[in-house]
MARBA-3410 file (N, C-alpha, C, O; in Angstrom, 1 decimal):
178
60.1,26.7,41.9,61.5,27.2,42.1,61.9,28.6,43.0,61.4,29.7,42.7 ~ 62.4,28.5,43.7,63.2,29.5,44.8,63.8,30.4,44.5,64.7,30.1,43.7 ~ 63.7,31.6,44.8,64.9,32.6,43.8,66.6,32.0,44.1,67.4,31.7,43.2 ~ 66.7,31.9,45.5,68.0,31.2,45.3,68.7,30.2,43.8,69.6,30.4,42.9 ~ 67.7,29.1,44.1,67.7,27.9,43.2,68.0,28.5,41.6,68.9,28.2,40.9
66.8,29.5,41.4,67.4,30.5,39.7,68.9,31.3,39.4,69.7,31.4,38.5 ~ 68.7,31.7,40.9,70.3,31.9,40.3,71.6,31.1,40.4,72.8,31.4,40.1 ~ 71.1,29.8,41.0,72.1,28.9,41.2,71.9,28.3,39.3,72.8,28.0,38.5 ~ 70.8,28.2,39.1,70.8,27.2,37.4,71.8,28.7,37.0,73.0,28.5,37.2 ~ 71.4,30.1,36.5,72.1,30.5,36.3,73.8,30.2,36.2,74.3,29.7,35.2
74.5,30.5,37.2,75.3,30.5,37.6,76.3,29.2,36.8,77.5,29.4,36.5 ~ 75.8,27.8,36.4,75.7,26.9,36.0,75.8,26.3,34.4,76.3,25.3,33.9 ~ 75.1,27.6,33.7,75.4,27.6,32.2,75.9,27.2,31.1,77.1,26.8,31.4 ~ 75.8,27.1,30.3,76.6,26.5,29.4,78.0,27.6,29.3,79.1,26.9,29.3 ~ 78.3,28.9,29.2,79.6,29.5,29.2,80.6,29.5,30.1,81.7,30.0,30.0
79.8,28.5,31.4,80.7,28.0,32.5,80.9,26.8,32.5,81.7,26.4,33.4 ~ 80.5,26.2,31.8,80.6,24.7,31.8,81.9,24.6,32.0,82.4,25.7,32.1 ~ 83.1,23.1,32.0,84.1,22.9,31.7,83.8,21.9,30.3,82.9,21.0,29.9 ~ 85.2,22.7,29.6,85.5,21.8,28.5,86.0,20.6,28.5,87.1,20.5,29.0 ~ 85.6,19.6,27.9,86.4,17.9,28.3,87.4,17.5,26.7,87.0,17.5,25.5
88.7,17.3,27.4,89.3,16.5,25.3,89.9,15.7,26.5,90.2,15.8,27.7 ~ 90.2,14.7,25.3,90.9,13.6,25.3,92.7,13.7,25.0,93.0,13.3,23.9 ~ 93.2,14.0,25.4,94.7,14.3,24.7,95.9,13.2,24.7,96.5,12.6,25.6 ~ 95.9,13.3,22.9,96.7,12.3,22.8,98.4,12.7,22.3,98.6,13.9,22.5 ~ 99.2,12.0,21.9,100.3,12.3,21.3,99.8,11.2,19.9,99.2,10.2,19.9
100.7,12.3,18.8,101.1,12.3,17.6,102.7,12.3,16.6,102.7,13.0,15.6 ~ 103.7,11.7,17.0,104.8,12.0,16.4,105.6,13.1,17.5,106.5,13.8,17.1 ~ 104.8,13.1,18.9,105.6,13.5,19.9,104.9,14.8,20.1,105.5,15.7,20.7 ~ 103.6,15.0,19.8,103.2,16.4,20.0,102.0,16.5,20.7,101.4,15.5,20.2 ~ 101.4,16.9,21.1,100.4,16.8,22.2,99.4,17.4,21.4,99.5,18.6,21.1
98.2,16.5,21.0,96.4,17.4,20.5,95.6,16.6,21.3,95.9,15.7,22.0 ~ 94.2,17.4,20.9,93.1,17.2,22.1,91.9,17.2,21.2,91.6,18.0,20.3 ~ 91.4,16.4,21.6,90.3,16.1,20.5,89.0,16.3,21.6,89.1,16.4,22.8 ~ 87.9,16.4,20.9,86.5,17.5,22.0,86.3,16.1,22.6,86.9,15.5,21.6 ~ 85.9,15.2,23.3,85.8,14.2,24.5,84.2,14.2,24.0,83.7,13.0,24.1
83.3,15.0,23.6,81.8,15.0,23.4,81.7,14.0,22.4,80.8,13.2,22.7 ~ 82.5,13.8,21.1,82.7,13.3,19.8,83.4,11.7,19.9,83.3,10.9,19.0 ~ 84.2,11.3,21.3,84.6,10.3,21.4,83.9,9.5,21.7,83.3,9.5,22.7 ~ 83.9,8.2,20.6,83.2,6.8,20.6,83.8,5.5,21.5,83.1,4.7,22.1 ~ 85.2,5.5,21.5,85.8,5.0,22.1,87.1,4.8,21.4,87.4,5.2,20.3
88.0,3.9,22.4,89.8,3.7,21.6,90.1,2.4,21.4,89.7,1.8,22.4 ~ 90.4,1.8,20.8,91.1,0.8,20.7,92.7,0.9,20.3,93.2,1.7,19.5 ~ 93.5,-0.3,21.0,94.5,-0.7,20.7,95.1,-1.7,19.6,94.4,-2.6,19.4 ~ 96.2,-1.7,18.9,96.4,-2.3,17.9,97.9,-3.1,18.8,98.5,-2.2,19.4 ~ 98.2,-4.2,19.0,99.9,-4.1,19.2,100.8,-4.3,18.6,102.0,-4.3,19.2
100.6,-4.7,17.3,101.1,-4.6,16.1,101.8,-3.6,15.7,102.9,-3.7,15.0 ~ 101.3,-2.6,16.1,101.8,-1.2,15.7,100.9,-0.7,14.6,101.5,0.3,14.2 ~ 99.8,-0.9,13.9,99.0,-0.2,12.8,97.5,-1.3,12.6,97.2,-2.5,12.8 ~ 97.2,-0.2,12.1,95.8,-0.4,12.0,95.8,-0.5,10.6,96.4,0.5,10.3 ~ 95.5,-1.2,9.5,95.9,-1.9,8.4,94.8,-0.9,7.4,95.0,0.0,6.5
93.6,-1.5,8.0,92.4,-1.4,7.3,91.2,-0.7,7.7,91.3,-0.2,8.8 ~ 90.2,-0.4,7.1,89.1,0.3,8.0,89.1,-0.9,8.9,89.5,-2.1,8.8 ~ 88.1,-0.2,10.2,88.1,-0.9,11.2,86.6,-1.6,11.2,85.8,-0.7,10.8 ~ 86.1,-2.3,11.5,84.6,-2.9,11.7,83.8,-3.1,12.5,83.1,-4.1,12.5 ~ 83.7,-2.0,13.5,82.8,-2.6,14.8,81.2,-2.7,14.9,80.5,-1.9,14.2
80.4,-3.8,16.0,79.2,-3.5,15.7,78.5,-3.7,14.4,77.3,-3.6,14.4 ~ 79.1,-3.8,13.5,78.6,-4.0,11.6,78.9,-2.7,11.4,78.8,-2.4,10.2 ~ 79.3,-2.0,12.1,79.7,-0.6,10.8,81.2,-0.4,10.9,81.9,-0.7,11.8 ~ 81.5,0.3,9.7,82.8,0.2,8.5,83.3,1.6,9.3,82.7,2.7,9.1 ~ 84.2,1.4,10.0,85.3,3.1,10.4,86.5,3.2,9.7,87.4,2.3,9.8
86.7,4.4,8.8,87.9,4.8,8.0,88.9,5.0,8.8,88.7,5.8,9.7 ~ 89.8,4.7,8.8,91.1,4.8,9.8,91.7,5.9,8.8,92.0,5.9,7.6 ~ 91.9,7.1,10.1,92.6,8.1,10.1,93.9,8.2,10.1,94.5,7.8,11.1 ~ 94.6,8.7,9.0,96.2,8.9,9.6,96.2,10.6,9.7,96.0,11.4,8.8 ~ 96.6,10.9,10.9,96.4,12.3,10.9,98.3,13.0,10.7,98.7,14.1,10.5
98.7,12.1,10.7,100.4,12.1,11.2,100.5,12.5,9.6,101.0,13.5,9.2 ~ 100.0,11.7,8.7,100.0,12.2,7.7,99.4,13.8,7.1,99.9,14.8,6.6 ~ 98.5,13.4,7.4,97.0,14.5,7.0,98.2,16.3,7.3,98.7,17.2,6.7 ~ 98.2,15.9,8.5,99.4,16.7,9.3,100.5,16.9,9.3,100.9,17.9,9.9 ~ 101.4,16.2,8.7,102.8,16.2,7.9,103.4,16.5,9.3,104.2,17.4,9.5
102.9,15.6,10.2,103.6,15.5,11.5,104.7,14.1,11.4,104.1,13.1,11.2 ~ 106.1,14.2,11.5,107.0,13.3,11.8,106.9,12.7,12.5,106.9,13.1,13.6 ~ 106.6,11.0,12.2,106.9,9.8,13.2,108.2,8.9,13.1,108.8,8.5,12.2 ~ 108.3,8.8,14.6,109.8,8.0,14.1,109.4,6.3,13.8,109.1,5.5,14.7 ~ 109.5,6.1,12.1,109.0,4.7,11.9,107.6,4.3,12.2,106.6,5.1,12.1
107.5,3.2,12.5,107.2,2.0,12.8,106.7,2.1,14.3,107.6,1.9,15.2 ~ 105.2,2.5,14.7,104.9,2.3,16.3,104.9,0.7,16.7,104.4,-0.2,16.0 ~ 105.4,0.5,17.8,105.5,-0.6,19.0,104.4,-0.7,19.1,104.2,-1.9,18.6 ~ 103.0,-0.2,19.5,101.7,-0.1,19.9,101.1,1.4,19.0,101.8,2.3,18.6 ~ 99.3,1.2,18.8,99.1,2.4,18.1,97.9,2.0,18.6,97.4,0.9,18.6
97.4,3.7,19.3,95.8,3.6,19.8,95.0,4.3,18.6,95.5,5.2,17.9 ~ 93.6,3.8,18.5,92.8,4.7,17.5,91.3,4.9,18.4,90.4,4.3,18.9 ~ 91.9,6.4,18.2,90.5,7.7,19.0,89.4,6.9,18.1,89.9,6.6,17.0 ~ 88.3,6.6,18.3,86.8,6.5,17.8,86.2,7.9,17.6,85.6,8.6,18.4 ~ 86.4,8.2,16.5,85.4,9.4,16.7,84.2,9.7,15.9,84.2,9.2,14.8
83.1,10.3,16.3,81.7,10.5,15.6,80.9,11.3,15.9,80.6,11.6,17.1 ~ 80.2,12.1,14.6,79.7,13.4,14.4,78.3,12.9,13.7,78.5,12.7,12.5 ~ 77.0,12.7,14.2,76.0,12.1,13.3,76.4,10.8,12.8,76.9,9.8,13.2 ~ 76.0,11.4,11.2,76.8,9.2,10.6,77.4,9.1,10.2,77.5,8.1,9.4 ~ 78.8,10.7,10.6,80.5,10.4,10.8,81.3,10.0,11.4,81.5,10.5,12.5
81.9,9.2,10.9,83.0,8.2,12.3,84.2,8.1,11.5,84.2,7.9,10.3 ~ 85.5,8.2,12.5,86.8,7.4,11.9,87.3,6.9,13.2,86.8,6.9,14.3 ~ 88.6,6.2,12.7,89.4,5.7,13.6,90.6,6.4,13.5,91.2,6.3,12.4 ~ 91.0,7.3,14.7,92.0,8.3,14.0,93.2,7.9,14.6,93.2,8.0,15.8 ~ 94.5,7.5,14.0,95.4,6.9,14.7,96.2,8.2,15.8,96.3,9.4,15.6
96.6,7.6,16.6,97.7,8.2,17.6,99.2,7.0,18.2,99.6,5.9,18.0 ~ 99.4,7.8,18.9,100.7,6.8,19.5,100.5,7.0,20.8,101.6,7.1,21.3 ~ 99.6,7.0,21.4,99.4,6.9,23.0,98.1,8.2,23.3,98.0,9.3,22.8 ~ 97.4,7.6,24.3,96.0,8.2,24.7,96.4,8.6,26.0,96.7,7.6,26.7 ~ 96.5,10.0,26.5,97.4,10.1,27.7,96.2,10.2,29.1,96.5,10.1,30.3
94.5,10.2,28.4,93.9,10.7,30.0,92.6,11.8,28.8,92.5,11.8,27.6 ~ 92.0,12.6,29.8,91.3,13.6,29.7,91.3,14.5,30.6,91.2,14.5,31.8 ~ 91.3,15.4,29.9,91.8,16.6,30.6,90.3,18.1,30.6,89.9,18.5,29.6 ~ 89.9,18.6,32.0,88.8,19.1,31.9,89.0,20.2,31.9,89.5,20.4,33.0 ~ 89.0,21.0,31.4,89.4,22.7,31.6,88.0,23.9,31.4,87.0,23.6,30.8
88.2,25.4,32.1,87.6,26.2,32.0,87.3,26.8,30.5,88.0,26.1,29.8 ~ 86.8,27.6,29.8,86.4,27.6,28.8,87.8,28.7,28.5,88.7,28.3,27.9 ~ 87.7,29.7,28.9,88.5,30.5,29.2,90.0,29.9,29.0,91.0,30.5,28.5 ~ 90.1,29.0,29.4,92.0,27.8,29.2,91.9,27.6,28.5,92.7,26.6,28.6 ~ 91.3,27.5,26.9,91.1,27.3,25.7,91.3,28.4,24.9,90.6,29.2,24.2
92.8,28.4,25.0,93.4,29.5,24.0,93.4,29.7,22.2,93.6,29.0,21.3 ~ 93.1,31.2,22.3,93.6,31.0,20.7,94.8,30.5,20.0,95.9,30.4,20.5 ~ 94.3,30.2,18.7,95.8,30.3,18.1,96.6,31.5,18.0,96.2,32.7,17.8 ~ 98.3,31.0,18.2,98.7,31.8,18.1,99.4,33.1,16.5,99.8,32.4,15.6 ~ 99.4,34.4,16.3,99.2,34.9,14.6,100.1,34.0,13.4,99.9,34.0,12.2
100.9,33.4,14.0,101.4,32.7,13.1,101.1,31.5,12.2,101.7,31.1,11.2 ~ 99.7,31.0,13.0,98.5,30.3,12.4,98.2,31.5,11.4,98.1,32.6,11.8 ~ 98.1,30.7,9.7,97.0,32.5,8.8,96.6,31.6,8.1,95.5,31.9,7.6 ~ 97.3,30.2,7.7,96.0,29.1,6.4,95.4,29.1,7.1,95.1,29.6,8.2 ~ 95.3,27.7,5.8,94.7,26.8,6.0,94.2,26.2,7.4,93.1,26.0,7.7
95.6,25.8,8.3,95.9,25.6,9.5,94.5,26.0,10.4,94.0,25.2,11.2 ~ 93.9,27.2,10.0,93.0,27.9,11.6,92.1,27.3,11.3,91.1,27.5,12.0 ~ 92.0,26.1,10.2,90.1,25.0,10.1,90.5,24.2,10.8,89.6,23.8,11.6 ~ 92.3,23.3,11.0,92.1,22.5,11.4,92.2,22.3,12.8,92.1,21.2,13.4 ~ 92.7,23.7,13.5,92.4,23.9,15.0,91.5,24.4,15.8,91.3,25.5,15.5
90.8,24.0,16.8,90.7,25.1,17.1,90.7,26.1,18.5,89.9,26.9,18.9 ~ 92.0,25.8,19.0,93.0,26.4,19.9,94.1,25.4,20.5,94.6,24.3,20.2 ~ 94.3,26.3,21.6,96.1,25.4,22.7,95.0,25.4,23.6,94.0,26.0,23.8 ~ 95.6,24.4,24.0,95.7,23.9,26.2,96.5,23.9,26.8,97.2,24.5,25.9 ~ 97.2,23.7,27.8,98.1,23.8,28.9,97.6,22.2,28.8,96.5,21.7,28.8
99.4,21.7,28.8,98.8,19.7,29.1,100.7,19.6,29.9,101.7,20.1,29.5 ~ 100.6,18.9,30.7,102.0,18.4,31.1,103.2,19.4,30.7,104.1,19.0,29.9 ~ 103.2,20.2,31.0,104.1,22.0,30.8,104.7,21.7,29.5,105.9,21.7,29.1 ~ 103.3,21.3,28.8,103.6,22.0,27.8,102.4,22.4,27.0,101.5,22.7,27.7 ~ 101.8,22.7,25.1,100.8,22.7,24.6,99.9,21.9,24.0,100.7,21.2,23.4
98.9,21.4,23.8,98.0,20.5,23.1,97.5,21.2,22.1,97.3,22.3,22.5 ~ 97.3,21.1,21.0,96.3,21.5,19.8,95.2,20.9,19.8,95.2,19.7,19.5 ~ 94.2,21.6,20.0,92.9,21.0,19.7,92.7,21.2,18.1,93.1,22.0,17.3 ~ 91.7,19.7,18.0,91.8,19.8,16.5,90.1,20.1,16.0,89.2,20.3,16.8 ~ 90.0,20.0,15.0,88.7,20.5,14.9,88.2,19.3,14.3,88.7,19.0,13.2
87.2,18.5,15.0,86.7,17.5,14.8,85.8,17.4,13.0,86.0,16.5,12.2 ~ 85.1,18.4,12.8,85.0,18.6,11.7,86.0,18.2,10.3,85.8,17.5,9.3 ~ 87.1,19.2,10.9,88.5,18.6,9.7,88.5,17.3,9.9,88.2,16.6,8.9 ~ 88.8,16.8,10.8,88.9,16.1,11.2,88.7,14.7,10.5,89.6,14.0,10.2 ~ 87.1,14.3,10.5,85.8,13.8,9.8,86.2,14.1,8.7,86.3,13.0,8.2
86.5,15.1,7.9,86.2,15.9,6.8,86.0,14.8,5.4,85.0,14.8,4.6 ~ 87.2,13.8,5.4,86.7,12.9,4.3,85.0,11.6,4.7,84.1,11.0,4.1 ~ 85.3,11.8,5.7,84.1,11.0,5.9,82.7,12.1,5.5,81.8,11.5,4.9 ~ 82.4,13.2,5.8,81.2,14.3,5.5,81.7,13.9,4.2,80.9,13.1,3.6 ~ 82.7,14.1,3.5,82.2,13.9,1.9,81.4,12.8,1.3,80.4,12.8,0.5
82.1,11.7,1.9,81.5,10.2,1.8,79.9,10.3,2.2,79.0,10.3,1.4 ~ 79.8,10.5,3.4,78.0,10.6,3.9,77.7,11.4,3.1,76.7,10.9,2.6 ~ 78.1,12.7,2.2,77.5,14.0,1.5,76.9,12.8,-0.3,75.9,13.0,-1.0 ~ 78.0,11.7,-0.6,77.8,11.6,-1.9,76.6,10.4,-1.4,75.6,10.1,-2.1 ~ 76.9,9.7,0.0,75.2,9.0,-0.1,74.4,9.5,0.0,73.4,9.2,-0.7
74.3,10.5,0.9,73.1,10.9,1.2,72.3,11.7,-0.3,71.0,11.6,-0.4 ~ 73.1,12.2,-1.1,72.3,12.8,-2.2,72.0,12.1,-2.5,70.9,12.3,-2.7 ~ 72.4,10.7,-2.8,71.5,9.6,-3.7,70.7,8.7,-3.3,70.2,7.8,-4.0 ~ 70.2,9.0,-1.5,69.4,8.7,-0.9,67.9,9.9,-1.2,66.8,9.5,-1.6 ~ 68.4,11.2,-1.0,67.9,12.4,-1.1,67.4,12.5,0.4,66.3,12.7,0.7
68.9,12.4,1.6,68.7,12.5,2.9,69.0,13.6,3.5,68.6,14.6,2.9 ~ 69.8,13.8,4.8,70.4,15.2,5.0,71.7,15.5,4.5,72.4,14.4,4.4 ~ 72.5,17.0,4.0,73.3,17.1,3.5,74.4,17.8,4.4,74.4,18.2,5.5 ~ 75.5,17.8,3.6,76.6,17.4,3.9,76.6,19.2,4.8,77.5,19.7,5.5 ~ 75.8,19.5,4.7,75.9,21.3,5.2,75.7,21.1,6.5,76.6,21.4,7.3
73.9,20.1,6.8,73.9,20.0,8.0,74.4,19.0,9.2,74.0,18.9,10.3 ~ 75.7,18.0,8.0,76.2,17.2,8.9,77.4,18.1,9.6,77.7,18.1,10.8 ~ 78.0,18.8,8.6,78.8,19.7,9.5,78.3,20.9,10.4,79.2,21.6,11.0 ~ 77.1,21.2,10.5,76.9,22.2,11.3,76.5,21.5,12.8,76.5,22.1,13.9 ~ 76.1,20.5,12.8,76.0,19.5,13.9,77.0,19.5,14.6,77.0,19.7,15.8
78.2,19.0,13.8,79.9,19.0,14.7,79.9,20.3,15.2,80.3,20.5,16.4 ~ 79.5,21.0,14.7,80.3,22.6,14.8,79.3,23.1,16.1,79.8,23.2,17.2 ~ 77.6,23.4,15.7,77.3,23.5,16.4,77.0,22.7,18.2,76.7,23.4,19.2 ~ 77.3,20.7,18.1,77.2,20.4,19.4,78.0,21.1,20.7,79.2,21.3,20.8 ~ 76.9,21.3,21.5,77.6,21.7,22.8,78.7,21.2,23.5,78.9,20.1,23.9
79.5,22.5,23.7,80.7,22.5,24.5,81.1,21.6,26.0,82.1,21.0,26.4 ~ 80.1,21.7,26.4,79.9,20.6,27.9,80.3,19.1,27.8,80.1,18.4,26.7 ~ 80.7,18.6,28.7,80.9,17.6,28.7,79.9,16.5,29.3,80.2,15.3,29.4
END
């Protein structure tokens, strides 16, 4: 490897790699999900996913973040999209009103939460990014899949396999690069 190739390799390190997010709307607010945890998107024309989704023989619990985040929604949505997230053995469909697409940003563009976020919500979000003349709150995938982590923990304790701490670490330590 030539000297110029070595310096070029340093420039493309993980700290300068862009971050990728899937931008969605829930209750008229923008939320971002880390793209590296995205397993798919599913649309329901009737406005709801009433039960856990089964894809390729795997049941994925439906997660209603509007309820968990106490975000008011205007009644029944005409069309609902489910964002399938997964980390390790944990998977879940997050109900969203709309998926706007992906957004790639430099790590410095992931803004910290303002001081008003003082309580447990500091664990719900990773930060904020600018999107469409507004702000999208970036959700913490470990928090979103928290209930699934608990279910996996109960199952793995009975089977004597990996612990919830290992699974949460997997979500939190995964590379930020797309």
